[in-house]
mmJSON file of the N, C-alpha and C atoms, coordinates in Angstrom:
{"data_MODEL":{"atom_site":{
"group_PDB":["ATOM","ATOM","ATOM","ATOM","ATOM","ATOM","ATOM","ATOM","ATOM","ATOM","ATOM","ATOM","ATOM","ATOM","ATOM","ATOM","ATOM","ATOM","ATOM","ATOM","ATOM","ATOM","ATOM","ATOM","ATOM","ATOM","ATOM","ATOM","ATOM","ATOM","ATOM","ATOM","ATOM","ATOM","ATOM","ATOM","ATOM","ATOM","ATOM","ATOM","ATOM","ATOM","ATOM","ATOM","ATOM","ATOM","ATOM","ATOM","ATOM","ATOM","ATOM","ATOM","ATOM","ATOM","ATOM","ATOM","ATOM","ATOM","ATOM","ATOM","ATOM","ATOM","ATOM","ATOM","ATOM","ATOM","ATOM","ATOM","ATOM","ATOM","ATOM","ATOM","ATOM","ATOM","ATOM","ATOM","ATOM","ATOM","ATOM","ATOM","ATOM","ATOM","ATOM","ATOM","ATOM","ATOM","ATOM","ATOM","ATOM","ATOM","ATOM","ATOM","ATOM","ATOM","ATOM","ATOM","ATOM","ATOM","ATOM","ATOM","ATOM","ATOM","ATOM","ATOM","ATOM","ATOM","ATOM","ATOM","ATOM","ATOM","ATOM","ATOM","ATOM","ATOM","ATOM","ATOM","ATOM","ATOM","ATOM","ATOM","ATOM","ATOM","ATOM","ATOM","ATOM","ATOM","ATOM","ATOM","ATOM","ATOM","ATOM","ATOM","ATOM","ATOM","ATOM","ATOM","ATOM","ATOM","ATOM","ATOM","ATOM","ATOM","ATOM","ATOM","ATOM","ATOM","ATOM","ATOM","ATOM","ATOM","ATOM","ATOM","ATOM","ATOM","ATOM","ATOM","ATOM","ATOM","ATOM","ATOM","ATOM","ATOM","ATOM","ATOM","ATOM","ATOM","ATOM","ATOM","ATOM","ATOM","ATOM","ATOM","ATOM","ATOM","ATOM","ATOM","ATOM","ATOM","ATOM","ATOM","ATOM","ATOM","ATOM","ATOM","ATOM","ATOM","ATOM","ATOM","ATOM","ATOM","ATOM","ATOM","ATOM","ATOM","ATOM","ATOM","ATOM","ATOM","ATOM","ATOM","ATOM","ATOM","ATOM","ATOM","ATOM","ATOM","ATOM","ATOM","ATOM","ATOM","ATOM","ATOM","ATOM","ATOM","ATOM","ATOM","ATOM","ATOM","ATOM","ATOM","ATOM","ATOM","ATOM","ATOM","ATOM","ATOM","ATOM","ATOM","ATOM","ATOM","ATOM","ATOM","ATOM","ATOM","ATOM","ATOM","ATOM","ATOM","ATOM","ATOM","ATOM","ATOM","ATOM"],
"id":[1,2,3,4,5,6,7,8,9,10,11,12,13,14,15,16,17,18,19,20,21,22,23,24,25,26,27,28,29,30,31,32,33,34,35,36,37,38,39,40,41,42,43,44,45,46,47,48,49,50,51,52,53,54,55,56,57,58,59,60,61,62,63,64,65,66,67,68,69,70,71,72,73,74,75,76,77,78,79,80,81,82,83,84,85,86,87,88,89,90,91,92,93,94,95,96,97,98,99,100,101,102,103,104,105,106,107,108,109,110,111,112,113,114,115,116,117,118,119,120,121,122,123,124,125,126,127,128,129,130,131,132,133,134,135,136,137,138,139,140,141,142,143,144,145,146,147,148,149,150,151,152,153,154,155,156,157,158,159,160,161,162,163,164,165,166,167,168,169,170,171,172,173,174,175,176,177,178,179,180,181,182,183,184,185,186,187,188,189,190,191,192,193,194,195,196,197,198,199,200,201,202,203,204,205,206,207,208,209,210,211,212,213,214,215,216,217,218,219,220,221,222,223,224,225,226,227,228,229,230,231,232,233,234,235,236,237,238,239,240,241,242,243],
"type_symbol":["N","C","C","N","C","C","N","C","C","N","C","C","N","C","C","N","C","C","N","C","C","N","C","C","N","C","C","N","C","C","N","C","C","N","C","C","N","C","C","N","C","C","N","C","C","N","C","C","N","C","C","N","C","C","N","C","C","N","C","C","N","C","C","N","C","C","N","C","C","N","C","C","N","C","C","N","C","C","N","C","C","N","C","C","N","C","C","N","C","C","N","C","C","N","C","C","N","C","C","N","C","C","N","C","C","N","C","C","N","C","C","N","C","C","N","C","C","N","C","C","N","C","C","N","C","C","N","C","C","N","C","C","N","C","C","N","C","C","N","C","C","N","C","C","N","C","C","N","C","C","N","C","C","N","C","C","N","C","C","N","C","C","N","C","C","N","C","C","N","C","C","N","C","C","N","C","C","N","C","C","N","C","C","N","C","C","N","C","C","N","C","C","N","C","C","N","C","C","N","C","C","N","C","C","N","C","C","N","C","C","N","C","C","N","C","C","N","C","C","N","C","C","N","C","C","N","C","C","N","C","C","N","C","C","N","C","C","N","C","C","N","C","C"],
"label_atom_id":["N","CA","C","N","CA","C","N","CA","C","N","CA","C","N","CA","C","N","CA","C","N","CA","C","N","CA","C","N","CA","C","N","CA","C","N","CA","C","N","CA","C","N","CA","C","N","CA","C","N","CA","C","N","CA","C","N","CA","C","N","CA","C","N","CA","C","N","CA","C","N","CA","C","N","CA","C","N","CA","C","N","CA","C","N","CA","C","N","CA","C","N","CA","C","N","CA","C","N","CA","C","N","CA","C","N","CA","C","N","CA","C","N","CA","C","N","CA","C","N","CA","C","N","CA","C","N","CA","C","N","CA","C","N","CA","C","N","CA","C","N","CA","C","N","CA","C","N","CA","C","N","CA","C","N","CA","C","N","CA","C","N","CA","C","N","CA","C","N","CA","C","N","CA","C","N","CA","C","N","CA","C","N","CA","C","N","CA","C","N","CA","C","N","CA","C","N","CA","C","N","CA","C","N","CA","C","N","CA","C","N","CA","C","N","CA","C","N","CA","C","N","CA","C","N","CA","C","N","CA","C","N","CA","C","N","CA","C","N","CA","C","N","CA","C","N","CA","C","N","CA","C","N","CA","C","N","CA","C","N","CA","C","N","CA","C","N","CA","C","N","CA","C","N","CA","C","N","CA","C","N","CA","C"],
"label_alt_id":[null,null,null,null,null,null,null,null,null,null,null,null,null,null,null,null,null,null,null,null,null,null,null,null,null,null,null,null,null,null,null,null,null,null,null,null,null,null,null,null,null,null,null,null,null,null,null,null,null,null,null,null,null,null,null,null,null,null,null,null,null,null,null,null,null,null,null,null,null,null,null,null,null,null,null,null,null,null,null,null,null,null,null,null,null,null,null,null,null,null,null,null,null,null,null,null,null,null,null,null,null,null,null,null,null,null,null,null,null,null,null,null,null,null,null,null,null,null,null,null,null,null,null,null,null,null,null,null,null,null,null,null,null,null,null,null,null,null,null,null,null,null,null,null,null,null,null,null,null,null,null,null,null,null,null,null,null,null,null,null,null,null,null,null,null,null,null,null,null,null,null,null,null,null,null,null,null,null,null,null,null,null,null,null,null,null,null,null,null,null,null,null,null,null,null,null,null,null,null,null,null,null,null,null,null,null,null,null,null,null,null,null,null,null,null,null,null,null,null,null,null,null,null,null,null,null,null,null,null,null,null,null,null,null,null,null,null,null,null,null,null,null,null],
"label_comp_id":["UNK","UNK","UNK","UNK","UNK","UNK","UNK","UNK","UNK","UNK","UNK","UNK","UNK","UNK","UNK","UNK","UNK","UNK","UNK","UNK","UNK","UNK","UNK","UNK","UNK","UNK","UNK","UNK","UNK","UNK","UNK","UNK","UNK","UNK","UNK","UNK","UNK","UNK","UNK","UNK","UNK","UNK","UNK","UNK","UNK","UNK","UNK","UNK","UNK","UNK","UNK","UNK","UNK","UNK","UNK","UNK","UNK","UNK","UNK","UNK","UNK","UNK","UNK","UNK","UNK","UNK","UNK","UNK","UNK","UNK","UNK","UNK","UNK","UNK","UNK","UNK","UNK","UNK","UNK","UNK","UNK","UNK","UNK","UNK","UNK","UNK","UNK","UNK","UNK","UNK","UNK","UNK","UNK","UNK","UNK","UNK","UNK","UNK","UNK","UNK","UNK","UNK","UNK","UNK","UNK","UNK","UNK","UNK","UNK","UNK","UNK","UNK","UNK","UNK","UNK","UNK","UNK","UNK","UNK","UNK","UNK","UNK","UNK","UNK","UNK","UNK","UNK","UNK","UNK","UNK","UNK","UNK","UNK","UNK","UNK","UNK","UNK","UNK","UNK","UNK","UNK","UNK","UNK","UNK","UNK","UNK","UNK","UNK","UNK","UNK","UNK","UNK","UNK","UNK","UNK","UNK","UNK","UNK","UNK","UNK","UNK","UNK","UNK","UNK","UNK","UNK","UNK","UNK","UNK","UNK","UNK","UNK","UNK","UNK","UNK","UNK","UNK","UNK","UNK","UNK","UNK","UNK","UNK","UNK","UNK","UNK","UNK","UNK","UNK","UNK","UNK","UNK","UNK","UNK","UNK","UNK","UNK","UNK","UNK","UNK","UNK","UNK","UNK","UNK","UNK","UNK","UNK","UNK","UNK","UNK","UNK","UNK","UNK","UNK","UNK","UNK","UNK","UNK","UNK","UNK","UNK","UNK","UNK","UNK","UNK","UNK","UNK","UNK","UNK","UNK","UNK","UNK","UNK","UNK","UNK","UNK","UNK","UNK","UNK","UNK","UNK","UNK","UNK"],
"label_asym_id":["A","A","A","A","A","A","A","A","A","A","A","A","A","A","A","A","A","A","A","A","A","A","A","A","A","A","A","A","A","A","A","A","A","A","A","A","A","A","A","A","A","A","A","A","A","A","A","A","A","A","A","A","A","A","A","A","A","A","A","A","A","A","A","A","A","A","A","A","A","A","A","A","A","A","A","A","A","A","A","A","A","A","A","A","A","A","A","A","A","A","A","A","A","A","A","A","A","A","A","A","A","A","A","A","A","A","A","A","A","A","A","A","A","A","A","A","A","A","A","A","A","A","A","A","A","A","A","A","A","A","A","A","A","A","A","A","A","A","A","A","A","A","A","A","A","A","A","A","A","A","A","A","A","A","A","A","A","A","A","A","A","A","A","A","A","A","A","A","A","A","A","A","A","A","A","A","A","A","A","A","A","A","A","A","A","A","A","A","A","A","A","A","A","A","A","A","A","A","A","A","A","A","A","A","A","A","A","A","A","A","A","A","A","A","A","A","A","A","A","A","A","A","A","A","A","A","A","A","A","A","A","A","A","A","A","A","A","A","A","A","A","A","A"],
"label_entity_id":["1","1","1","1","1","1","1","1","1","1","1","1","1","1","1","1","1","1","1","1","1","1","1","1","1","1","1","1","1","1","1","1","1","1","1","1","1","1","1","1","1","1","1","1","1","1","1","1","1","1","1","1","1","1","1","1","1","1","1","1","1","1","1","1","1","1","1","1","1","1","1","1","1","1","1","1","1","1","1","1","1","1","1","1","1","1","1","1","1","1","1","1","1","1","1","1","1","1","1","1","1","1","1","1","1","1","1","1","1","1","1","1","1","1","1","1","1","1","1","1","1","1","1","1","1","1","1","1","1","1","1","1","1","1","1","1","1","1","1","1","1","1","1","1","1","1","1","1","1","1","1","1","1","1","1","1","1","1","1","1","1","1","1","1","1","1","1","1","1","1","1","1","1","1","1","1","1","1","1","1","1","1","1","1","1","1","1","1","1","1","1","1","1","1","1","1","1","1","1","1","1","1","1","1","1","1","1","1","1","1","1","1","1","1","1","1","1","1","1","1","1","1","1","1","1","1","1","1","1","1","1","1","1","1","1","1","1","1","1","1","1","1","1"],
"label_seq_id":[1,1,1,2,2,2,3,3,3,4,4,4,5,5,5,6,6,6,7,7,7,8,8,8,9,9,9,10,10,10,11,11,11,12,12,12,13,13,13,14,14,14,15,15,15,16,16,16,17,17,17,18,18,18,19,19,19,20,20,20,21,21,21,22,22,22,23,23,23,24,24,24,25,25,25,26,26,26,27,27,27,28,28,28,29,29,29,30,30,30,31,31,31,32,32,32,33,33,33,34,34,34,35,35,35,36,36,36,37,37,37,38,38,38,39,39,39,40,40,40,41,41,41,42,42,42,43,43,43,44,44,44,45,45,45,46,46,46,47,47,47,48,48,48,49,49,49,50,50,50,51,51,51,52,52,52,53,53,53,54,54,54,55,55,55,56,56,56,57,57,57,58,58,58,59,59,59,60,60,60,61,61,61,62,62,62,63,63,63,64,64,64,65,65,65,66,66,66,67,67,67,68,68,68,69,69,69,70,70,70,71,71,71,72,72,72,73,73,73,74,74,74,75,75,75,76,76,76,77,77,77,78,78,78,79,79,79,80,80,80,81,81,81],
"pdbx_PDB_ins_code":[null,null,null,null,null,null,null,null,null,null,null,null,null,null,null,null,null,null,null,null,null,null,null,null,null,null,null,null,null,null,null,null,null,null,null,null,null,null,null,null,null,null,null,null,null,null,null,null,null,null,null,null,null,null,null,null,null,null,null,null,null,null,null,null,null,null,null,null,null,null,null,null,null,null,null,null,null,null,null,null,null,null,null,null,null,null,null,null,null,null,null,null,null,null,null,null,null,null,null,null,null,null,null,null,null,null,null,null,null,null,null,null,null,null,null,null,null,null,null,null,null,null,null,null,null,null,null,null,null,null,null,null,null,null,null,null,null,null,null,null,null,null,null,null,null,null,null,null,null,null,null,null,null,null,null,null,null,null,null,null,null,null,null,null,null,null,null,null,null,null,null,null,null,null,null,null,null,null,null,null,null,null,null,null,null,null,null,null,null,null,null,null,null,null,null,null,null,null,null,null,null,null,null,null,null,null,null,null,null,null,null,null,null,null,null,null,null,null,null,null,null,null,null,null,null,null,null,null,null,null,null,null,null,null,null,null,null,null,null,null,null,null,null],
"Cartn_x":[-15.532,-14.147,-14.078,-13.242,-13.016,-11.71,-11.693,-10.517,-10.078,-8.895,-8.394,-7.217,-7.325,-6.273,-4.996,-3.858,-2.554,-1.713,-1.738,-0.941,-0.957,-0.18,-0.067,1.338,1.715,3.042,2.896,3.88,3.882,4.665,4.11,4.789,4.694,5.785,5.811,4.817,3.786,2.84,1.533,1.513,0.279,0.411,-0.715,-0.77,-1.147,-0.381,-0.667,-1.208,-2.325,-2.967,-2.86,-2.618,-2.364,-3.369,-3.842,-4.863,-4.515,-4.94,-4.916,-6.309,-6.388,-7.672,-7.912,-9.093,-9.467,-10.648,-10.436,-11.483,-12.713,-13.849,-15.102,-15.205,-16.348,-16.556,-16.349,-16.447,-16.259,-14.826,-13.868,-12.465,-11.88,-12.278,-11.79,-10.283,-9.665,-8.24,-7.378,-7.923,-7.14,-7.0,-5.753,-5.473,-4.795,-4.946,-4.322,-3.99,-3.545,-3.183,-3.776,-3.944,-4.451,-3.739,-3.462,-2.846,-3.723,-3.931,-4.715,-3.897,-3.93,-3.235,-4.037,-4.624,-5.359,-6.28,-7.177,-8.138,-7.612,-6.333,-5.729,-5.58,-5.868,-5.694,-5.235,-4.574,-4.143,-4.284,-4.66,-4.786,-4.39,-3.974,-3.657,-4.299,-5.25,-5.956,-5.372,-5.725,-5.353,-3.864,-3.156,-1.71,-1.342,-2.273,-1.974,-2.874,-2.766,-3.633,-3.108,-1.86,-1.272,-1.495,-2.376,-2.652,-1.374,-0.555,0.659,1.639,1.842,2.787,2.322,1.036,0.52,0.499,0.218,0.28,1.727,2.698,4.106,4.424,3.895,4.074,3.466,2.246,1.572,2.382,2.938,3.753,5.043,5.616,6.805,6.457,5.253,4.809,4.738,4.237,4.161,5.564,6.469,7.842,8.531,8.245,8.853,8.104,6.978,6.131,5.84,5.5,5.188,3.874,3.839,2.631,1.87,0.635,-0.132,0.59,1.345,2.049,3.085,3.735,4.787,4.336,3.067,2.588,2.864,2.523,2.66,4.116,5.055,6.471,6.931,6.533,6.937,6.32,5.059,4.385,5.041,5.366,6.032,7.349,8.129,9.394,9.133,8.12,7.775,7.367,6.631,6.191,7.363,8.43,9.593,10.51,10.3,11.15,10.902],
"Cartn_y":[26.146,25.775,24.416,23.547,22.245,22.286,21.592,21.516,20.053,19.775,18.409,18.216,17.248,16.983,16.532,17.142,16.789,16.021,16.445,15.767,16.53,16.003,16.681,16.497,17.406,17.383,17.799,17.415,17.816,19.109,19.967,21.204,21.267,20.957,20.823,19.735,20.042,19.003,19.053,19.777,19.952,19.366,19.022,18.553,19.72,19.902,20.912,20.178,20.646,19.996,20.899,20.263,20.986,20.557,21.532,21.274,21.946,21.315,21.906,22.478,23.728,24.362,24.357,23.929,23.892,24.834,25.897,26.907,26.306,26.932,26.449,26.768,26.517,26.652,28.076,29.071,30.453,30.708,30.026,30.146,28.751,28.033,26.663,26.636,25.64,25.472,26.391,26.962,27.817,27.118,27.053,26.289,27.147,26.737,27.417,26.428,26.934,26.091,26.663,25.78,26.194,25.378,26.037,25.391,25.646,24.596,24.72,24.209,24.961,24.585,25.084,24.166,24.49,25.7,25.67,26.75,27.949,27.981,29.053,28.535,29.376,28.941,30.098,29.704,30.682,30.014,30.799,30.244,31.295,30.78,31.633,30.962,31.644,31.101,31.697,31.082,31.625,31.616,30.572,30.504,30.106,29.498,29.144,28.062,27.815,26.844,25.409,25.203,23.873,23.177,22.199,21.448,20.794,20.258,19.557,20.489,21.676,22.623,23.097,23.393,23.865,22.716,21.499,20.34,20.126,20.306,20.204,21.222,22.429,23.446,22.961,22.442,21.963,20.848,19.953,18.864,19.399,20.443,21.084,21.747,22.309,22.903,21.837,20.654,19.542,19.154,18.946,18.536,19.561,20.827,21.891,22.22,21.551,21.802,23.299,23.942,25.371,25.596,26.617,26.95,28.073,28.329,29.403,30.753,31.052,32.336,32.477,31.382,31.443,31.223,30.925,30.572,31.663,32.887,33.961,34.138,34.065,34.217,33.093,31.869,30.727,30.847,31.214,31.371,32.489,33.597,34.692,34.228,33.465,32.925,31.962,31.127,30.143,30.853,31.937,32.688,33.343,33.644,34.277,33.296,31.994,30.989,30.919],
"Cartn_z":[-1.816,-1.692,-0.991,-1.547,-0.908,-0.146,0.988,1.837,1.877,1.316,1.223,2.17,3.067,4.053,3.355,3.743,3.165,4.178,5.432,6.442,7.743,8.71,9.985,10.529,11.4,12.014,13.473,14.275,15.676,15.843,16.647,17.026,18.54,19.195,20.654,21.04,21.782,22.198,21.405,20.31,19.531,18.129,17.546,16.168,15.263,14.208,13.199,11.986,11.44,10.289,9.062,7.918,6.666,5.605,4.837,3.824,2.503,1.433,0.096,-0.128,-0.527,-0.805,-2.305,-2.686,-4.1,-4.278,-5.052,-5.239,-5.912,-5.709,-6.269,-7.763,-8.317,-9.761,-10.286,-9.408,-9.864,-10.337,-9.713,-10.099,-10.278,-11.299,-11.454,-11.641,-11.034,-11.206,-10.37,-9.313,-8.439,-7.087,-6.588,-5.376,-4.327,-3.074,-1.959,-0.864,0.285,1.418,2.695,3.68,4.986,6.054,7.191,8.342,9.556,10.373,11.602,12.78,13.878,15.107,16.287,17.04,18.267,18.135,17.183,17.004,16.236,15.989,15.197,13.771,12.804,11.422,10.552,9.465,8.468,7.111,6.118,4.777,3.748,2.609,1.469,0.264,-0.352,-1.514,-2.789,-3.91,-5.204,-5.5,-5.048,-5.277,-6.695,-7.409,-8.788,-9.322,-10.618,-11.267,-11.225,-10.791,-10.783,-9.447,-9.46,-8.238,-7.71,-8.6,-8.185,-7.481,-8.032,-7.427,-6.059,-5.944,-4.661,-3.655,-4.113,-3.212,-2.746,-3.64,-3.236,-2.143,-2.279,-1.243,0.07,0.023,1.236,1.895,1.099,1.647,2.266,1.679,2.259,3.595,3.691,4.949,6.04,5.681,6.636,7.089,6.134,6.468,7.37,7.136,7.935,9.207,9.426,10.606,10.758,9.648,9.65,10.388,11.221,11.974,11.263,11.69,11.047,11.036,12.059,12.151,11.037,10.656,9.652,8.227,8.026,6.686,5.66,5.938,4.958,4.522,5.463,5.106,4.179,4.487,3.656,2.264,2.192,0.895,0.088,0.734,0.019,-0.593,0.162,-0.359,-1.52,-1.388,-2.419,-3.714,-3.598,-4.781,-5.505,-4.794,-5.396,-6.126,-5.907,-6.552,-8.03],
"occupancy":[1.0,1.0,1.0,1.0,1.0,1.0,1.0,1.0,1.0,1.0,1.0,1.0,1.0,1.0,1.0,1.0,1.0,1.0,1.0,1.0,1.0,1.0,1.0,1.0,1.0,1.0,1.0,1.0,1.0,1.0,1.0,1.0,1.0,1.0,1.0,1.0,1.0,1.0,1.0,1.0,1.0,1.0,1.0,1.0,1.0,1.0,1.0,1.0,1.0,1.0,1.0,1.0,1.0,1.0,1.0,1.0,1.0,1.0,1.0,1.0,1.0,1.0,1.0,1.0,1.0,1.0,1.0,1.0,1.0,1.0,1.0,1.0,1.0,1.0,1.0,1.0,1.0,1.0,1.0,1.0,1.0,1.0,1.0,1.0,1.0,1.0,1.0,1.0,1.0,1.0,1.0,1.0,1.0,1.0,1.0,1.0,1.0,1.0,1.0,1.0,1.0,1.0,1.0,1.0,1.0,1.0,1.0,1.0,1.0,1.0,1.0,1.0,1.0,1.0,1.0,1.0,1.0,1.0,1.0,1.0,1.0,1.0,1.0,1.0,1.0,1.0,1.0,1.0,1.0,1.0,1.0,1.0,1.0,1.0,1.0,1.0,1.0,1.0,1.0,1.0,1.0,1.0,1.0,1.0,1.0,1.0,1.0,1.0,1.0,1.0,1.0,1.0,1.0,1.0,1.0,1.0,1.0,1.0,1.0,1.0,1.0,1.0,1.0,1.0,1.0,1.0,1.0,1.0,1.0,1.0,1.0,1.0,1.0,1.0,1.0,1.0,1.0,1.0,1.0,1.0,1.0,1.0,1.0,1.0,1.0,1.0,1.0,1.0,1.0,1.0,1.0,1.0,1.0,1.0,1.0,1.0,1.0,1.0,1.0,1.0,1.0,1.0,1.0,1.0,1.0,1.0,1.0,1.0,1.0,1.0,1.0,1.0,1.0,1.0,1.0,1.0,1.0,1.0,1.0,1.0,1.0,1.0,1.0,1.0,1.0,1.0,1.0,1.0,1.0,1.0,1.0,1.0,1.0,1.0,1.0,1.0,1.0,1.0,1.0,1.0,1.0,1.0,1.0],
"B_iso_or_equiv":[0.0,0.0,0.0,0.0,0.0,0.0,0.0,0.0,0.0,0.0,0.0,0.0,0.0,0.0,0.0,0.0,0.0,0.0,0.0,0.0,0.0,0.0,0.0,0.0,0.0,0.0,0.0,0.0,0.0,0.0,0.0,0.0,0.0,0.0,0.0,0.0,0.0,0.0,0.0,0.0,0.0,0.0,0.0,0.0,0.0,0.0,0.0,0.0,0.0,0.0,0.0,0.0,0.0,0.0,0.0,0.0,0.0,0.0,0.0,0.0,0.0,0.0,0.0,0.0,0.0,0.0,0.0,0.0,0.0,0.0,0.0,0.0,0.0,0.0,0.0,0.0,0.0,0.0,0.0,0.0,0.0,0.0,0.0,0.0,0.0,0.0,0.0,0.0,0.0,0.0,0.0,0.0,0.0,0.0,0.0,0.0,0.0,0.0,0.0,0.0,0.0,0.0,0.0,0.0,0.0,0.0,0.0,0.0,0.0,0.0,0.0,0.0,0.0,0.0,0.0,0.0,0.0,0.0,0.0,0.0,0.0,0.0,0.0,0.0,0.0,0.0,0.0,0.0,0.0,0.0,0.0,0.0,0.0,0.0,0.0,0.0,0.0,0.0,0.0,0.0,0.0,0.0,0.0,0.0,0.0,0.0,0.0,0.0,0.0,0.0,0.0,0.0,0.0,0.0,0.0,0.0,0.0,0.0,0.0,0.0,0.0,0.0,0.0,0.0,0.0,0.0,0.0,0.0,0.0,0.0,0.0,0.0,0.0,0.0,0.0,0.0,0.0,0.0,0.0,0.0,0.0,0.0,0.0,0.0,0.0,0.0,0.0,0.0,0.0,0.0,0.0,0.0,0.0,0.0,0.0,0.0,0.0,0.0,0.0,0.0,0.0,0.0,0.0,0.0,0.0,0.0,0.0,0.0,0.0,0.0,0.0,0.0,0.0,0.0,0.0,0.0,0.0,0.0,0.0,0.0,0.0,0.0,0.0,0.0,0.0,0.0,0.0,0.0,0.0,0.0,0.0,0.0,0.0,0.0,0.0,0.0,0.0,0.0,0.0,0.0,0.0,0.0,0.0],
"pdbx_formal_charge":[null,null,null,null,null,null,null,null,null,null,null,null,null,null,null,null,null,null,null,null,null,null,null,null,null,null,null,null,null,null,null,null,null,null,null,null,null,null,null,null,null,null,null,null,null,null,null,null,null,null,null,null,null,null,null,null,null,null,null,null,null,null,null,null,null,null,null,null,null,null,null,null,null,null,null,null,null,null,null,null,null,null,null,null,null,null,null,null,null,null,null,null,null,null,null,null,null,null,null,null,null,null,null,null,null,null,null,null,null,null,null,null,null,null,null,null,null,null,null,null,null,null,null,null,null,null,null,null,null,null,null,null,null,null,null,null,null,null,null,null,null,null,null,null,null,null,null,null,null,null,null,null,null,null,null,null,null,null,null,null,null,null,null,null,null,null,null,null,null,null,null,null,null,null,null,null,null,null,null,null,null,null,null,null,null,null,null,null,null,null,null,null,null,null,null,null,null,null,null,null,null,null,null,null,null,null,null,null,null,null,null,null,null,null,null,null,null,null,null,null,null,null,null,null,null,null,null,null,null,null,null,null,null,null,null,null,null,null,null,null,null,null,null],
"auth_seq_id":[1,1,1,2,2,2,3,3,3,4,4,4,5,5,5,6,6,6,7,7,7,8,8,8,9,9,9,10,10,10,11,11,11,12,12,12,13,13,13,14,14,14,15,15,15,16,16,16,17,17,17,18,18,18,19,19,19,20,20,20,21,21,21,22,22,22,23,23,23,24,24,24,25,25,25,26,26,26,27,27,27,28,28,28,29,29,29,30,30,30,31,31,31,32,32,32,33,33,33,34,34,34,35,35,35,36,36,36,37,37,37,38,38,38,39,39,39,40,40,40,41,41,41,42,42,42,43,43,43,44,44,44,45,45,45,46,46,46,47,47,47,48,48,48,49,49,49,50,50,50,51,51,51,52,52,52,53,53,53,54,54,54,55,55,55,56,56,56,57,57,57,58,58,58,59,59,59,60,60,60,61,61,61,62,62,62,63,63,63,64,64,64,65,65,65,66,66,66,67,67,67,68,68,68,69,69,69,70,70,70,71,71,71,72,72,72,73,73,73,74,74,74,75,75,75,76,76,76,77,77,77,78,78,78,79,79,79,80,80,80,81,81,81],
"auth_comp_id":["UNK","UNK","UNK","UNK","UNK","UNK","UNK","UNK","UNK","UNK","UNK","UNK","UNK","UNK","UNK","UNK","UNK","UNK","UNK","UNK","UNK","UNK","UNK","UNK","UNK","UNK","UNK","UNK","UNK","UNK","UNK","UNK","UNK","UNK","UNK","UNK","UNK","UNK","UNK","UNK","UNK","UNK","UNK","UNK","UNK","UNK","UNK","UNK","UNK","UNK","UNK","UNK","UNK","UNK","UNK","UNK","UNK","UNK","UNK","UNK","UNK","UNK","UNK","UNK","UNK","UNK","UNK","UNK","UNK","UNK","UNK","UNK","UNK","UNK","UNK","UNK","UNK","UNK","UNK","UNK","UNK","UNK","UNK","UNK","UNK","UNK","UNK","UNK","UNK","UNK","UNK","UNK","UNK","UNK","UNK","UNK","UNK","UNK","UNK","UNK","UNK","UNK","UNK","UNK","UNK","UNK","UNK","UNK","UNK","UNK","UNK","UNK","UNK","UNK","UNK","UNK","UNK","UNK","UNK","UNK","UNK","UNK","UNK","UNK","UNK","UNK","UNK","UNK","UNK","UNK","UNK","UNK","UNK","UNK","UNK","UNK","UNK","UNK","UNK","UNK","UNK","UNK","UNK","UNK","UNK","UNK","UNK","UNK","UNK","UNK","UNK","UNK","UNK","UNK","UNK","UNK","UNK","UNK","UNK","UNK","UNK","UNK","UNK","UNK","UNK","UNK","UNK","UNK","UNK","UNK","UNK","UNK","UNK","UNK","UNK","UNK","UNK","UNK","UNK","UNK","UNK","UNK","UNK","UNK","UNK","UNK","UNK","UNK","UNK","UNK","UNK","UNK","UNK","UNK","UNK","UNK","UNK","UNK","UNK","UNK","UNK","UNK","UNK","UNK","UNK","UNK","UNK","UNK","UNK","UNK","UNK","UNK","UNK","UNK","UNK","UNK","UNK","UNK","UNK","UNK","UNK","UNK","UNK","UNK","UNK","UNK","UNK","UNK","UNK","UNK","UNK","UNK","UNK","UNK","UNK","UNK","UNK","UNK","UNK","UNK","UNK","UNK","UNK"],
"auth_asym_id":["A","A","A","A","A","A","A","A","A","A","A","A","A","A","A","A","A","A","A","A","A","A","A","A","A","A","A","A","A","A","A","A","A","A","A","A","A","A","A","A","A","A","A","A","A","A","A","A","A","A","A","A","A","A","A","A","A","A","A","A","A","A","A","A","A","A","A","A","A","A","A","A","A","A","A","A","A","A","A","A","A","A","A","A","A","A","A","A","A","A","A","A","A","A","A","A","A","A","A","A","A","A","A","A","A","A","A","A","A","A","A","A","A","A","A","A","A","A","A","A","A","A","A","A","A","A","A","A","A","A","A","A","A","A","A","A","A","A","A","A","A","A","A","A","A","A","A","A","A","A","A","A","A","A","A","A","A","A","A","A","A","A","A","A","A","A","A","A","A","A","A","A","A","A","A","A","A","A","A","A","A","A","A","A","A","A","A","A","A","A","A","A","A","A","A","A","A","A","A","A","A","A","A","A","A","A","A","A","A","A","A","A","A","A","A","A","A","A","A","A","A","A","A","A","A","A","A","A","A","A","A","A","A","A","A","A","A","A","A","A","A","A","A"],
"auth_atom_id":["N","CA","C","N","CA","C","N","CA","C","N","CA","C","N","CA","C","N","CA","C","N","CA","C","N","CA","C","N","CA","C","N","CA","C","N","CA","C","N","CA","C","N","CA","C","N","CA","C","N","CA","C","N","CA","C","N","CA","C","N","CA","C","N","CA","C","N","CA","C","N","CA","C","N","CA","C","N","CA","C","N","CA","C","N","CA","C","N","CA","C","N","CA","C","N","CA","C","N","CA","C","N","CA","C","N","CA","C","N","CA","C","N","CA","C","N","CA","C","N","CA","C","N","CA","C","N","CA","C","N","CA","C","N","CA","C","N","CA","C","N","CA","C","N","CA","C","N","CA","C","N","CA","C","N","CA","C","N","CA","C","N","CA","C","N","CA","C","N","CA","C","N","CA","C","N","CA","C","N","CA","C","N","CA","C","N","CA","C","N","CA","C","N","CA","C","N","CA","C","N","CA","C","N","CA","C","N","CA","C","N","CA","C","N","CA","C","N","CA","C","N","CA","C","N","CA","C","N","CA","C","N","CA","C","N","CA","C","N","CA","C","N","CA","C","N","CA","C","N","CA","C","N","CA","C","N","CA","C","N","CA","C","N","CA","C","N","CA","C","N","CA","C","N","CA","C","N","CA","C","N","CA","C"],
"pdbx_PDB_model_num":[1,1,1,1,1,1,1,1,1,1,1,1,1,1,1,1,1,1,1,1,1,1,1,1,1,1,1,1,1,1,1,1,1,1,1,1,1,1,1,1,1,1,1,1,1,1,1,1,1,1,1,1,1,1,1,1,1,1,1,1,1,1,1,1,1,1,1,1,1,1,1,1,1,1,1,1,1,1,1,1,1,1,1,1,1,1,1,1,1,1,1,1,1,1,1,1,1,1,1,1,1,1,1,1,1,1,1,1,1,1,1,1,1,1,1,1,1,1,1,1,1,1,1,1,1,1,1,1,1,1,1,1,1,1,1,1,1,1,1,1,1,1,1,1,1,1,1,1,1,1,1,1,1,1,1,1,1,1,1,1,1,1,1,1,1,1,1,1,1,1,1,1,1,1,1,1,1,1,1,1,1,1,1,1,1,1,1,1,1,1,1,1,1,1,1,1,1,1,1,1,1,1,1,1,1,1,1,1,1,1,1,1,1,1,1,1,1,1,1,1,1,1,1,1,1,1,1,1,1,1,1,1,1,1,1,1,1,1,1,1,1,1,1]
}}}
């Protein structure tokens, strides 16, 4: 799996980092997202085959300064759209 940096946002006094996950050759074309904050991380893999759509999600996470704790709720809402 490759981890591609998308951006970072401030959450209080900490930097939150956001990544696009690109699955390896076993599942080509499958993408996910990951958030890291001070040693805490959360990720959701296998969100879909469209790199652009999942990257748009990752960029929305940056704009919203979503933390690892909130990732699953935001992804669940995104999947329902």
